[in-house]
C-alpha positions in Angstrom: 26.8 46.7 133.0 23.5 48.5 132.9 24.7 51.8 133.9 22.0 54.7 134.9 22.7 58.3 134.7 20.5 60.3 137.4 21.1 64.0 136.2 19.0 67.4 136.0 20.2 68.6 131.8 21.3 66.3 128.9 22.5 69.2 126.1 21.0 69.2 123.4 17.6 68.4 125.1 18.7 71.1 128.0 21.4 72.8 129.1 22.6 75.7 131.7 26.0 74.7 132.1 28.9 72.3 131.7 26.9 70.2 134.1 25.1 69.3 130.2 27.6 68.3 128.3 29.1 65.5 130.8 25.5 64.4 130.8 25.3 64.1 126.4 28.9 63.2 126.2 29.7 60.5 128.9 26.9 58.0 128.2 28.0 58.8 124.5 31.0 57.0 125.5 29.7 54.7 127.9 27.7 53.1 124.4 30.7 53.3 122.5 31.9 50.6 124.6 29.4 48.6 124.6 27.4 49.2 128.5 24.8 50.0 128.5 23.4 53.6 129.5 20.0 54.7 130.3 19.4 58.3 131.2 16.6 60.4 134.1 15.8 63.3 134.0 12.5 65.7 134.8 10.3 66.5 132.2 10.9 70.3 132.3 8.2 72.7 130.5 11.2 73.4 128.1 10.9 69.7 127.0 7.3 69.3 126.9 6.7 72.1 124.3 9.7 70.5 122.5 9.0 66.2 122.7 5.2 65.5 122.8 6.2 62.4 124.6 3.7 59.5 125.7 3.5 58.8 129.5 5.0 54.6 128.7 3.4 53.5 132.5 0.1 53.6 134.8 0.6 57.7 136.9 3.2 57.0 139.5 2.5 57.6 142.8 4.9 57.5 146.3 4.1 58.8 149.5 5.8 60.4 152.3 4.3 61.1 155.4 0.8 62.9 154.9 2.5 63.5 151.2 0.4 61.8 147.8 3.0 62.3 145.1 2.0 61.9 141.5 3.7 61.3 138.9 4.2 60.6 134.6 6.7 58.4 133.1 7.7 59.4 129.9 10.1 57.8 127.1 12.4 59.0 124.3 14.8 56.6 122.2 17.8 60.0 121.8 21.3 58.5 120.0 20.7 54.9 120.8 20.6 55.6 124.2 16.9 55.7 126.7 15.5 58.5 127.9 13.3 58.6 130.9 11.2 62.1 131.8 10.0 62.1 135.2 7.1 64.3 134.3 5.8 66.3 137.5 4.0 69.8 136.2 3.4 71.5 139.6 7.5 70.5 140.0 8.8 71.2 136.6 5.9 73.1 133.8 8.2 76.4 134.8 9.8 78.5 132.8 13.4 78.3 134.1 15.1 74.9 135.2 15.9 76.1 138.8 15.0 79.7 138.6 13.1 82.8 136.6 14.4 85.0 134.8 15.7 86.6 137.8 15.2 84.4 141.2 16.3 81.1 142.1 13.5 79.0 142.8 12.7 78.1 147.1 11.6 75.1 146.4 14.8 73.8 144.7 15.4 71.7 147.6 11.6 69.9 147.1 12.0 69.7 143.8 14.9 67.4 143.5 14.2 65.7 146.7 11.3 64.7 144.7 13.1 63.8 141.4 15.9 61.7 143.6 13.1 59.6 144.7 11.0 59.3 141.7 14.2 58.3 139.7 14.3 55.1 141.8 10.4 54.6 141.3 10.4 54.6 138.0 13.3 51.9 137.9 11.0 50.5 139.9 8.2 50.9 137.2 9.7 49.7 134.4 11.6 46.9 135.9 15.4 48.4 135.1 17.4 47.0 137.9 21.0 49.2 137.1 24.1 47.8 138.8 25.2 51.6 138.9 23.5 54.6 139.9 25.6 57.2 138.4 24.0 60.6 140.2 25.7 64.4 139.5 25.8 67.3 141.4 23.5 68.6 144.8 20.1 67.9 142.2 20.4 64.2 142.5 22.1 64.1 146.0 19.8 63.0 148.5 18.8 59.8 145.7 21.8 57.5 147.2 20.8 58.2 150.6 17.0 57.4 149.9 18.4 53.9 147.7 20.3 52.9 151.4 17.2 53.2 153.2 15.2 51.7 150.7 13.5 48.8 151.5 12.3 47.1 148.5 14.7 45.3 147.4 15.0 46.1 144.3 18.6 47.9 144.6 20.1 45.5 147.1 22.6 45.2 144.2 22.9 48.3 143.4 25.7 50.6 143.9 25.9 54.6 142.9 28.4 56.9 141.8 28.8 60.5 142.3 30.5 63.3 140.6 30.6 66.7 142.2 30.7 69.1 139.0 31.2 72.0 141.6 31.4 71.8 145.0 30.5 75.7 145.1 26.8 74.7 145.2 25.8 72.0 147.7 22.1 72.5 147.5 21.1 74.4 151.2 18.1 74.1 152.5 15.8 74.5 155.4 14.3 70.8 156.0 11.1 72.0 157.4 10.9 73.1 153.2 11.1 69.9 151.9 8.1 67.5 152.6 9.6 64.9 150.2 11.9 64.1 153.0 10.6 65.2 156.4 9.3 62.7 158.1 12.4 60.4 156.5 12.6 58.0 159.3 16.4 58.1 158.9 16.8 62.3 157.7 17.4 63.6 161.5 20.8 62.5 160.9 22.0 64.7 157.9 20.0 67.7 159.9 21.9 70.7 161.2 20.7 73.2 162.8 17.6 72.7 160.9 19.5 72.7 157.9 20.4 69.7 155.0 23.0 70.1 152.7 22.0 67.6 149.8 26.0 67.5 148.7 27.3 66.2 151.7 25.1 63.5 152.0 26.0 62.7 148.4 29.3 62.6 149.5 28.0 60.6 152.5 26.3 58.1 151.2 27.3 57.3 147.6 29.4 54.0 147.6 32.5 55.9 145.3 32.5 60.0 145.2 34.3 61.5 141.9 35.1 64.7 140.6 35.9 66.8 137.1 40.0 66.8 137.1 42.5 64.6 139.6 43.7 68.5 140.3 40.3 69.2 142.0 39.9 65.7 143.9 42.3 67.3 146.0 41.9 70.6 146.0 38.8 69.2 148.1 40.4 67.5 150.8 41.2 71.3 151.4 38.6 73.6 153.2 39.6 76.4 150.8 39.2 74.2 147.7 36.5 72.1 149.3 34.0 75.5 150.3 33.6 74.1 153.8 33.0 70.4 153.2 36.5 69.3 153.2 36.0 67.0 156.7 33.7 64.5 154.9 35.9 64.1 151.4 39.1 63.7 154.4 36.6 61.2 155.3 35.9 59.2 152.3 39.8 60.1 150.6 40.0 56.7 149.4 36.3 56.4 147.3 37.4 59.8 145.8 38.7 60.0 142.7 39.4 62.3 140.5 38.4 61.6 136.2 39.2 64.7 133.6 36.3 65.6 131.9 36.7 65.2 128.1 35.8 67.8 125.8 33.4 67.0 122.5 36.0 67.7 118.9 32.8 67.0 117.2 32.2 70.3 117.7 35.8 71.9 118.6 37.9 71.6 115.9 39.4 74.2 113.5 39.8 72.6 110.6 35.7 71.7 110.5 34.2 74.5 112.9 31.3 76.1 110.1 31.5 79.2 112.3 35.1 80.5 110.8 35.1 82.8 108.0 38.1 80.0 107.5 38.9 76.5 108.5 42.9 76.0 109.4 44.6 73.0 111.7 48.2 72.5 112.9 49.6 72.1 109.7 48.3 75.3 108.4 48.1 77.9 110.4 48.0 80.8 108.0 44.0 81.0 108.0 43.7 81.8 112.2 44.9 85.1 110.7 41.7 85.4 108.9 39.5 84.4 112.2 41.5 87.1 113.8 40.8 89.7 111.5 36.9 89.0 111.4 37.2 88.7 115.4 38.6 92.2 115.9 36.3 93.0 113.0 32.7 92.0 114.5 34.2 93.6 118.4 34.8 96.7 116.6 38.4 96.6 117.0 40.4 98.2 114.2 41.8 95.4 112.3 45.5 95.1 113.3 46.6 91.2 113.0 50.5 91.7 114.8 49.0 93.3 117.7 48.1 90.4 120.3 44.8 90.0 120.9 44.1 87.9 124.6 39.8 86.6 124.1 38.1 85.8 127.0 34.3 83.6 126.8 32.7 82.8 130.3 30.2 84.1 132.5 31.0 87.1 134.4 31.1 85.9 138.0 33.5 86.2 140.8 34.7 82.7 140.2 36.2 83.3 136.4 39.2 85.7 138.9 37.6 89.6 137.5 38.8 90.4 141.4 42.2 90.1 139.7 41.6 91.1 135.7 39.6 94.2 136.6 42.2 96.0 138.8 45.4 95.6 136.2 42.9 97.3 133.3 44.6 100.1 133.7 48.3 98.7 133.6 46.8 96.7 130.4 46.5 99.1 128.0 49.5 100.7 129.0 50.9 97.4 126.2 50.8 97.2 122.4 48.0 94.9 122.7 44.1 94.4 122.4 41.8 91.9 124.4 37.9 91.1 123.6 35.9 90.0 126.8 32.7 87.4 126.1 30.0 87.5 128.5 26.6 87.7 130.7 26.6 87.3 134.4 27.2 90.1 137.6 25.7 93.4 136.9 28.9 95.1 138.6 31.6 93.4 136.6 29.6 93.9 133.0 28.9 97.8 133.8 32.8 98.0 135.4 33.8 96.2 131.5 31.8 98.1 129.7 32.8 101.3 131.0 36.6 100.5 130.4 35.3 99.1 127.0 34.3 102.8 125.7 37.2 104.6 127.1 39.7 102.3 125.4 38.1 102.0 122.1 40.7 100.6 120.1 42.0 98.0 122.4 39.4 97.0 124.7 35.9 95.5 123.6 33.0 94.3 126.1 30.7 92.1 124.6 27.6 91.6 127.2 25.9 88.8 125.8 26.9 84.9 124.3 25.9 83.3 121.2 27.9 80.3 119.8 29.0 82.2 117.2 31.1 84.5 118.8 32.5 81.8 121.3 34.0 80.0 118.8 35.3 82.9 117.1 37.4 83.8 119.8 38.6 81.1 120.7 40.3 80.7 116.8 40.6 84.2 116.5 42.5 86.0 120.1 46.0 84.2 120.2 45.7 84.2 124.0 42.6 82.6 126.0 42.3 83.9 129.4 40.8 81.8 132.2 42.4 83.4 135.7 39.9 81.5 138.4 39.6 81.4 142.1 38.6 78.2 141.1 37.8 75.9 138.2 36.6 72.2 139.3 38.3 71.5 135.3 37.0 73.8 132.6 36.6 73.3 129.2 38.3 76.2 127.3 41.3 76.1 127.6 40.9 72.4 126.4 38.9 74.6 123.1 41.4 76.8 122.9 44.5 74.1 122.7 42.5 73.2 119.6 42.6 76.1 118.3 46.1 76.8 119.2 45.2 79.7 121.3 47.7 79.7 123.9 46.4 79.4 127.5 46.8 81.7 130.5 45.1 80.0 133.5 46.0 80.2 136.9 47.2 76.9 138.5 43.8 75.5 140.0 41.3 72.5 139.2 41.9 71.2 135.4 43.6 73.9 134.9 46.6 73.2 136.1 46.0 69.1 134.9 45.4 70.4 131.2 48.0 73.6 130.9 52.1 73.6 130.9 53.8 76.4 131.8 55.8 78.1 128.3 58.8 77.5 131.1 59.2 73.2 130.1 60.0 74.7 127.0 59.7 71.3 124.8 55.9 71.1 126.7 54.6 74.2 127.7 51.5 74.6 126.2 50.1 77.7 127.8 51.7 80.8 130.5 50.6 79.3 134.2 50.4 82.2 137.4 49.8 80.4 140.6 49.2 83.4 143.6 45.5 84.0 143.8 46.3 88.3 143.0 46.4 90.8 140.6 49.9 91.5 140.6 50.6 87.7 139.8 47.8 87.7 136.8 49.8 90.8 135.3 53.2 89.0 135.6 52.1 86.3 134.3 50.0 88.2 130.9 53.7 89.9 130.4 55.7 87.1 130.0 53.0 85.4 127.7 53.6 88.8 125.9 56.7 88.9 125.5 57.3 85.4 124.0 54.7 86.4 121.4 56.8 88.9 120.9 60.4 87.8 121.0 60.1 84.8 119.7 57.5 84.4 117.1 58.8 80.7 115.9 58.8 79.2 119.5 55.7 80.4 120.2 54.3 78.7 116.9 55.1 76.0 118.2 53.7 76.3 121.6 50.8 76.8 120.2 51.1 73.7 117.6 51.8 71.2 121.1 48.4 72.8 122.2 46.5 72.1 119.0 48.0 68.2 119.1 46.9 67.3 122.6 43.7 65.4 123.2 40.9 65.4 126.1 39.0 62.4 125.3 36.1 61.3 126.3 36.0 57.7 125.3 39.1 58.1 128.3 36.8 59.6 130.2 34.8 57.2 129.9 37.4 53.8 130.2 38.6 55.7 133.7 34.5 55.6 134.6 34.3 52.5 133.0 36.7 50.4 135.3 35.3 52.3 138.1 32.0 50.8 137.6 33.6 47.1 137.0 35.7 47.8 139.9 32.2 48.2 142.6 30.2 46.1 140.6 32.7 42.9 141.2 
């Protein structure tokens, strides 16, 4: 099958978050299964500065009523994959992908609506007729709508798959701020109160809708889990499926990880203690190898559960434990964590920033990894933690529920899971974890090893996508 990925970021090329991980790993895995995969993405300033790529066709022109858009198509062969770039300096020659250092770009609706149209024009220009165009998140959510109303005949046999990576980000914009769509003859049906919800449009027009874990697919059918889109999703529930993201074990493997002072494996966990010592030292905590260490690496946002964490910090440090939190985000959360770290320097460390070295060291050096998320479509850190023998403490939401089995399932447990979205429930869960750590070292070790033997591969995910593509094409 000819599969085209329309996506706004791809790891190694340009990345702001987990979407980019999928943008690299899933095409790789599909290619390894023998599929023909092409990526189309914007030619951002950061890419133009790094790769001086040639234009491969004459300049392309898109017309909308009263508006003319011109762009170039650039090309790169990248790790056996063909990548085409939409080069429109007015839209993409900016310092950030979606925002400058402080503010989201006000014309994002226009930028990415244009990009969706430019993807279709690019495929015509290079004469590539796809069997499936796989669109990702709100940035390419208007593509299924534009394809459905394309009258050229070029896409008559093309199907679309639309993947929701996070339903909290919907791409809601005033139609009057989107010249590219404003005069489209069929657009008014997509407008509500003068606004267009791009994610909603993708759900409505795509052949199939997927999301990044089976449990998150179930949550999307509820008002709370879908951030208000449940009626649209319920109406398409027979076309909705959840396919769990994979984990890149070439980057996240304690046996080969270059960031660790010593590598270790499930058959030799002893060297994990060296990583703990290094983490304590790097984080400014006293080296106490027998004290349980809880780690956390994430964006500092409400979504990640800081509404549950901050109220219980005073209670937590009454226990014999240490805690390291690494991340950037909400200034208020940063300030609260920073102040608490100053008050409890022997037990609590906060690193306001992000580095790959520190992230890998937390995964390897901590005894527990904390992910008490409000919602978590898939989550990757719990997969990394399992691979590193670092026991996850998670809330039973989204992909966390699909990947972590509670300790109470004695011979299957890989972590500690709580349900209620409250600080009290989180505190009770952490206390349960600490009790397990102190009470029975041998059983705790067994749980670590069970986690290390778990595998969530991109090959397994790609096979499920392959079956989905196959089903809609044939």
